Backbone as CSV, one residue per row, in Angstrom:
resi,resn,N_x,N_y,N_z,CA_x,CA_y,CA_z,C_x,C_y,C_z
1,MET,99.798,60.342,65.336,100.654,60.744,66.442,100.416,59.781,67.606
2,THR,101.491,59.298,68.172,101.378,58.376,69.293,101.064,59.144,70.577
3,THR,100.637,58.414,71.599,100.339,59.029,72.889,101.585,59.687,73.455
4,GLN,102.723,59.032,73.305,103.981,59.567,73.812,104.316,60.881,73.095
5,GLN,104.127,60.931,71.756,104.411,62.151,71.000,103.456,63.272,71.415
6,ALA,102.198,62.934,71.611,101.217,63.939,72.023,101.565,64.504,73.397
7,THR,101.967,63.637,74.319,102.354,64.078,75.660,103.574,64.980,75.594
8,GLN,104.565,64.597,74.767,105.773,65.401,74.631,105.434,66.770,74.035
9,GLN,104.565,66.806,73.010,104.175,68.065,72.388,103.452,68.951,73.398
10,ALA,102.548,68.378,74.178,101.818,69.150,75.185,102.774,69.706,76.236
11,THR,103.753,68.900,76.646,104.748,69.342,77.625,105.565,70.499,77.064
12,GLU,105.976,70.393,75.806,106.752,71.462,75.173,105.931,72.746,75.084
13,GLN,104.639,72.641,74.717,103.785,73.824,74.630,103.616,74.464,76.005
14,THR,103.401,73.654,77.031,103.257,74.176,78.386,104.540,74.865,78.822
15,THR,105.698,74.263,78.515,106.987,74.857,78.866,107.158,76.195,78.161
16,GLU,106.795,76.255,76.876,106.891,77.512,76.128,105.989,78.571,76.751
17,GLN,104.748,78.211,77.098,103.822,79.164,77.690,104.344,79.648,79.042
18,THR,104.845,78.737,79.853,105.379,79.106,81.165,106.572,80.031,80.999
19,THR,107.461,79.727,80.058,108.622,80.560,79.814,108.190,81.951,79.387
20,GLU,107.201,82.042,78.493,106.709,83.341,78.060,106.142,84.118,79.241
21,GLN,105.384,83.461,80.104,104.770,84.138,81.230,105.814,84.612,82.227
22,THR,106.810,83.827,82.504,107.769,84.193,83.534,108.844,85.140,83.018
23,THR,109.023,85.245,81.708,110.019,86.167,81.198,109.396,87.502,80.814
24,SER,108.099,87.636,80.930,107.432,88.893,80.642,107.891,89.942,81.648
25,ARG,108.308,91.068,81.171,108.765,92.154,82.039,107.686,93.233,82.089
26,THR,107.467,93.748,83.269,106.501,94.823,83.418,107.238,96.111,83.724
27,ARG,106.646,97.199,83.301,107.274,98.499,83.465,106.943,99.122,84.813
28,TRP,105.788,98.799,85.355,105.294,99.417,86.580,105.164,98.353,87.671
29,ALA,105.279,98.770,88.917,105.197,97.819,90.034,103.795,97.803,90.630
30,ALA,103.185,96.636,90.654,101.885,96.454,91.311,102.133,96.403,92.814
31,ARG,101.425,97.229,93.557,101.619,97.314,95.004,100.502,96.579,95.737
32,PRO,100.856,95.661,96.622,99.837,95.000,97.448,99.422,95.938,98.579
33,ILE,98.462,95.521,99.368,98.118,96.256,100.577,99.335,96.199,101.507
34,SER,99.684,97.318,102.111,100.886,97.380,102.951,100.762,96.485,104.177
35,ALA,101.900,96.073,104.699,101.928,95.215,105.893,101.268,95.905,107.084
36,ALA,101.492,97.207,107.238,100.888,97.939,108.355,99.360,97.959,108.233
37,ALA,98.869,98.203,107.023,97.419,98.207,106.809,96.839,96.822,107.040
38,LEU,97.535,95.792,106.570,97.051,94.418,106.754,96.940,94.055,108.228
39,GLU,97.896,94.489,109.022,97.850,94.208,110.455,96.566,94.797,111.061
40,GLU,96.226,96.011,110.661,95.003,96.646,111.163,93.749,95.952,110.626
41,LEU,93.747,95.639,109.320,92.576,95.020,108.696,92.279,93.645,109.270
42,ARG,93.321,92.944,109.716,93.120,91.606,110.286,92.518,91.673,111.682
43,ASP,92.428,92.872,112.216,91.747,93.093,113.492,90.382,93.731,113.221
44,THR,90.396,94.934,112.676,89.173,95.680,112.355,89.333,96.273,110.967
45,ASP,88.345,96.077,110.097,88.485,96.574,108.721,88.153,98.068,108.636
46,ASP,88.258,98.628,107.447,88.065,100.060,107.261,86.612,100.512,107.394
47,ALA,85.695,99.578,107.566,84.294,99.906,107.857,84.021,99.790,109.355
48,GLY,85.071,99.444,110.128,84.919,99.316,111.569,84.421,97.965,112.042
49,ARG,84.375,96.988,111.139,83.908,95.649,111.506,85.079,94.744,111.851
50,PRO,84.860,93.812,112.773,85.928,92.864,113.099,86.184,91.917,111.927
51,CYS,87.431,91.523,111.781,87.824,90.554,110.760,87.270,89.185,111.147
52,VAL,86.691,88.488,110.177,86.124,87.156,110.431,86.782,86.160,109.467
53,PRO,87.885,85.537,109.896,88.571,84.576,109.032,87.739,83.312,108.804
54,TYR,88.005,82.671,107.684,87.368,81.384,107.379,88.307,80.575,106.502
55,THR,88.040,79.295,106.403,88.826,78.416,105.548,88.203,78.428,104.155
56,ASP,88.996,78.780,103.176,88.525,78.864,101.797,88.238,77.455,101.280
57,PRO,86.979,77.146,100.960,86.650,75.780,100.538,87.063,75.461,99.102
58,GLU,87.176,76.471,98.242,87.418,76.212,96.825,88.718,76.772,96.286
59,GLY,89.215,77.864,96.852,90.358,78.562,96.278,89.904,79.508,95.179
60,GLY,90.831,80.323,94.698,90.539,81.227,93.589,90.202,82.651,93.991
61,ALA,90.230,82.973,95.294,89.959,84.347,95.729,91.215,85.193,95.486
62,PRO,91.067,86.385,94.882,92.239,87.230,94.627,92.725,87.908,95.913
63,LEU,93.843,87.449,96.419,94.388,87.943,97.683,95.189,89.218,97.451
64,ARG,94.792,90.312,98.116,95.477,91.589,97.911,96.694,91.761,98.799
65,CYS,96.940,90.815,99.686,98.128,90.858,100.544,99.350,90.323,99.809
66,CYS,99.152,89.327,98.971,100.276,88.688,98.285,100.075,88.630,96.766
67,LEU,99.009,89.233,96.285,98.745,89.377,94.847,98.772,88.055,94.093
68,ARG,98.055,87.095,94.664,97.879,85.792,94.001,96.503,85.264,94.372
69,LEU,96.095,84.201,93.697,94.821,83.564,94.014,94.981,82.625,95.203
70,SER,93.963,82.564,96.035,93.996,81.659,97.191,93.922,80.216,96.722
71,GLU,94.338,79.336,97.622,94.248,77.909,97.376,93.226,77.310,98.334
72,SER,92.592,76.251,97.920,91.623,75.558,98.769,92.267,75.200,100.106
73,GLY,91.564,75.484,101.199,92.053,75.150,102.527,92.803,76.268,103.227
74,GLU,93.110,77.354,102.512,93.817,78.468,103.153,92.859,79.272,104.023
75,ARG,93.389,79.847,105.102,92.607,80.727,105.974,92.678,82.138,105.397
76,ILE,91.507,82.668,105.031,91.425,84.000,104.438,90.311,84.783,105.116
77,ALA,90.197,86.054,104.750,89.115,86.897,105.261,88.711,87.879,104.170
78,LEU,87.457,88.244,104.173,86.934,89.270,103.276,86.701,90.502,104.140
79,VAL,87.452,91.573,103.858,87.395,92.779,104.673,87.124,93.998,103.802
80,GLN,86.645,95.072,104.415,86.467,96.344,103.735,87.784,97.107,103.781
81,TYR,88.194,97.617,102.623,89.476,98.317,102.506,89.258,99.635,101.788
82,ALA,89.866,100.700,102.302,89.780,102.040,101.713,91.164,102.458,101.227
83,PRO,91.550,102.040,100.020,92.920,102.286,99.558,93.282,103.766,99.447
84,LEU,92.367,104.578,98.954,92.670,105.992,98.784,92.813,106.688,100.137
85,ARG,91.991,106.317,101.098,92.082,106.884,102.451,93.446,106.576,103.064
86,ARG,93.905,105.361,102.892,95.196,104.983,103.475,96.346,105.692,102.757
87,TRP,96.272,105.838,101.433,97.283,106.590,100.692,97.268,108.051,101.137
88,ALA,96.081,108.623,101.298,95.956,110.019,101.718,96.590,110.246,103.092
89,ALA,96.450,109.284,103.987,97.053,109.412,105.317,98.582,109.469,105.223
90,GLU,99.157,108.769,104.241,100.615,108.786,104.038,101.092,110.088,103.416
91,THR,100.255,110.700,102.585,100.686,111.825,101.756,100.052,113.160,102.130
92,SER,99.151,113.171,103.086,98.400,114.372,103.486,97.453,114.855,102.389
93,ALA,97.057,113.965,101.505,96.074,114.303,100.473,94.688,114.391,101.115
94,THR,93.753,115.007,100.404,92.380,115.157,100.896,91.402,114.722,99.809
95,PRO,91.180,113.421,99.677,90.351,112.933,98.580,88.873,113.275,98.671
96,GLY,88.400,113.705,99.829,86.993,114.077,99.960,86.066,112.942,99.586
97,ALA,85.133,113.235,98.705,84.106,112.265,98.320,84.665,111.073,97.545
98,TYR,85.887,111.169,97.043,86.477,110.054,96.300,87.014,108.957,97.214
99,ASP,86.935,109.185,98.528,87.378,108.192,99.502,86.333,107.086,99.577
100,GLU,86.599,105.990,98.899,85.653,104.880,98.896,86.298,103.638,99.483
101,GLN,85.476,102.723,99.908,85.972,101.455,100.428,85.211,100.328,99.772
102,GLY,85.843,99.165,99.762,85.199,98.008,99.154,85.798,96.725,99.669
103,PRO,85.200,95.603,99.282,85.648,94.302,99.780,86.922,93.831,99.094
104,VAL,87.828,93.267,99.900,89.039,92.627,99.377,89.309,91.369,100.193
105,PHE,89.899,90.386,99.552,90.321,89.166,100.239,91.767,89.319,100.677
106,VAL,92.066,88.852,101.887,93.430,88.836,102.418,93.631,87.521,103.168
107,HIS,94.875,87.130,103.346,95.154,85.999,104.232,94.753,86.393,105.644
108,ALA,94.248,85.453,106.406,93.817,85.714,107.780,95.006,85.968,108.701
109,GLU,96.166,85.433,108.355,97.382,85.657,109.120,98.443,86.208,108.182
110,GLU,99.521,86.724,108.756,100.605,87.284,107.950,101.103,86.241,106.955
111,CYS,101.340,86.695,105.719,101.731,85.743,104.674,103.085,86.045,104.049
112,GLY,103.682,87.158,104.368,104.979,87.480,103.787,104.905,88.288,102.506
113,GLY,103.709,88.589,102.026,103.570,89.421,100.826,103.786,88.661,99.544
114,PRO,103.824,89.395,98.441,103.957,88.748,97.130,105.326,88.134,96.914
115,ALA,105.362,87.040,96.185,106.620,86.450,95.734,107.172,87.354,94.632
116,PRO,108.491,87.416,94.475,109.056,88.214,93.381,108.445,87.772,92.051
117,SER,108.073,88.742,91.238,107.430,88.422,89.970,107.643,89.556,88.982
118,ASP,107.704,89.204,87.725,107.777,90.188,86.659,106.447,90.308,85.943
119,ALA,105.385,89.824,86.558,104.065,89.842,85.926,103.085,90.627,86.792
120,TYR,102.064,91.168,86.165,100.994,91.812,86.919,100.057,90.732,87.455
121,PRO,99.494,90.952,88.636,98.577,89.952,89.200,97.200,90.005,88.546
122,PHE,96.493,88.905,88.632,95.093,88.818,88.227,94.886,89.234,86.767
123,THR,95.758,88.768,85.886,95.680,89.138,84.472,95.127,87.996,83.645
124,HIS,93.848,87.819,83.705,93.175,86.775,82.948,92.711,87.371,81.626
125,SER,93.208,86.860,80.545,92.849,87.359,79.224,91.326,87.442,79.077
126,GLY,90.848,88.593,78.637,89.422,88.808,78.434,88.721,89.425,79.631
127,ALA,89.364,89.415,80.814,88.752,90.015,82.003,88.724,91.534,81.846
128,LEU,87.745,92.161,82.469,87.610,93.608,82.399,88.103,94.250,83.687
129,ARG,88.886,95.318,83.526,89.389,96.077,84.663,89.153,97.561,84.418
130,THR,88.965,98.289,85.492,88.942,99.745,85.442,90.307,100.214,85.895
131,VAL,90.917,101.083,85.133,92.197,101.684,85.486,91.874,103.139,85.828
132,ARG,91.765,103.418,87.126,91.307,104.725,87.603,92.493,105.572,88.039
133,ARG,92.519,106.820,87.552,93.632,107.738,87.796,93.272,108.758,88.877
134,TYR,94.245,109.042,89.752,94.054,110.023,90.826,95.191,111.043,90.810
135,ASP,94.859,112.294,91.181,95.895,113.318,91.291,96.507,113.299,92.684
136,GLU,97.402,114.223,92.960,98.121,114.223,94.244,97.225,114.529,95.437
137,GLN,96.026,115.034,95.199,95.072,115.258,96.287,94.098,114.091,96.449
138,GLY,94.194,113.101,95.562,93.326,111.931,95.661,92.006,112.107,94.935
139,ARG,91.963,113.043,94.020,90.749,113.248,93.221,90.877,112.502,91.897
140,ILE,89.772,111.952,91.426,89.786,111.232,90.151,90.027,112.221,89.016
141,VAL,91.009,111.918,88.173,91.307,112.768,87.021,91.214,111.982,85.716
142,GLY,90.544,110.856,85.765,90.342,110.073,84.551,90.401,108.593,84.847
143,GLY,90.238,107.858,83.801,90.279,106.414,83.920,89.931,105.800,82.589
144,ARG,89.998,104.503,82.559,89.629,103.799,81.334,89.273,102.363,81.653
145,LEU,88.548,101.790,80.738,88.214,100.376,80.805,89.313,99.619,80.073
146,LEU,89.764,98.530,80.659,90.777,97.696,80.022,90.257,96.276,79.937
147,GLU,90.141,95.771,78.726,89.905,94.343,78.544,91.286,93.731,78.403
148,ILE,91.633,92.870,79.333,92.994,92.334,79.364,93.228,91.500,78.107
149,PRO,94.261,91.878,77.320,94.556,91.130,76.100,95.334,89.851,76.415
150,GLU,95.633,89.078,75.372,96.423,87.853,75.547,97.722,88.149,76.277
151,ASP,98.396,89.232,75.900,99.615,89.650,76.595,99.206,90.684,77.633
152,GLY,98.845,90.187,78.812,98.345,91.058,79.871,99.338,92.127,80.282
153,ALA,100.629,91.781,80.344,101.652,92.757,80.735,101.671,93.924,79.762
154,GLN,101.608,93.626,78.488,101.625,94.679,77.480,100.377,95.555,77.607
155,GLY,99.229,94.948,77.848,97.997,95.707,78.006,98.048,96.652,79.201
156,PHE,98.510,96.138,80.347,98.638,96.991,81.532,99.715,98.045,81.337
157,ASP,100.866,97.662,80.773,101.927,98.650,80.537,101.405,99.818,79.708
158,HIS,100.652,99.517,78.670,100.101,100.568,77.813,99.126,101.455,78.598
159,ALA,98.233,100.830,79.374,97.253,101.595,80.152,97.934,102.485,81.189
160,PHE,98.972,101.972,81.849,99.676,102.763,82.856,100.491,103.878,82.206
161,ALA,101.155,103.593,81.083,101.917,104.625,80.376,100.977,105.748,79.943
162,GLU,99.826,105.372,79.432,98.821,106.356,79.024,98.393,107.202,80.226
163,ALA,98.168,106.576,81.354,97.746,107.296,82.557,98.825,108.273,83.016
164,PHE,100.064,107.821,83.087,101.137,108.647,83.631,101.695,109.656,82.632
165,GLU,101.188,109.642,81.378,101.515,110.720,80.446,100.937,112.035,80.959
166,ASP,99.844,111.949,81.694,99.220,113.120,82.291,100.006,113.481,83.544
167,PRO,100.640,114.649,83.593,101.457,115.004,84.754,100.667,115.146,86.055
168,GLN,99.348,115.277,85.965,98.517,115.362,87.169,98.400,114.030,87.895
169,VAL,98.579,112.924,87.178,98.323,111.600,87.756,99.437,111.203,88.717
170,ALA,99.054,110.938,89.968,100.001,110.522,91.004,99.967,109.018,91.230
171,LEU,98.779,108.431,91.091,98.648,106.991,91.279,97.450,106.474,90.500
172,VAL,97.451,105.158,90.312,96.403,104.479,89.557,95.914,103.300,90.379
173,HIS,94.605,103.128,90.413,94.018,101.934,91.035,93.452,101.048,89.940
174,VAL,93.699,99.761,90.059,93.114,98.770,89.156,92.006,98.089,89.929
175,ARG,90.815,98.067,89.326,89.640,97.479,89.972,88.968,96.500,89.036
176,ASN,88.324,95.529,89.643,87.522,94.554,88.932,86.227,95.247,88.502
177,VAL,85.840,95.119,87.252,84.634,95.791,86.766,83.367,95.150,87.326
178,GLU,83.302,93.826,87.306,82.071,93.154,87.717,81.714,93.403,89.178
179,TYR,82.698,93.383,90.057,82.437,93.530,91.490,82.887,94.866,92.054
180,GLY,83.678,95.625,91.309,84.172,96.911,91.772,85.314,96.807,92.763
181,CYS,85.813,95.607,92.997,86.858,95.388,93.996,88.189,96.005,93.567
182,PHE,88.895,96.552,94.533,90.256,97.031,94.344,91.160,95.821,94.141
183,HIS,92.012,95.866,93.102,92.954,94.763,92.867,94.367,95.141,93.292
184,PHE,94.876,96.256,92.766,96.189,96.717,93.165,96.382,98.162,92.750
185,GLU,97.473,98.742,93.247,97.784,100.145,93.011,99.125,100.245,92.304
186,VAL,99.254,101.259,91.453,100.518,101.584,90.802,100.759,103.072,91.046
187,ARG,101.957,103.410,91.467,102.294,104.815,91.731,103.285,105.323,90.698
188,ARG,103.257,106.642,90.518,104.220,107.283,89.605,105.625,106.996,90.121
189,ALA,106.509,106.633,89.227,107.894,106.284,89.621,108.659,107.517,90.045
């Protein structure tokens, strides 16, 4: 095989992979942190600490404001976020002891949110996620470990369908297993 043929074959494979990724349809909508919450977090986080922006030297931080990985040189911040507390404030739920907070990366300034996408964010094949289920009062009613398969959309769709088969489940949080970080939320349609 000539160098030109090898380059053409690699280009075709990349095009096929990109086409597969961008045509993947998801059944559930991944929700980023709301614009109102982000405005507050960029001042004072949910632990009461001031936001301390910095320039990301390497990139690769999972941004919960726009549901993508950061790029080297972007201004970001690591803040404490309490997703269940903020949902409870919208719905009058009372999560009690299940109200937890944890670290999340966000852009230091307004970013416009996620670009339109038919894919779930942060779906690296082989990565481990916790899919945690909550009822309408914000209490945990189950969960599962998900090892993201090659077809991440299919894996998440199955996990979410399984969760929402239970009529008690009002919303689902996806978290990183290694760090416990909140990644995104999915609500019952």
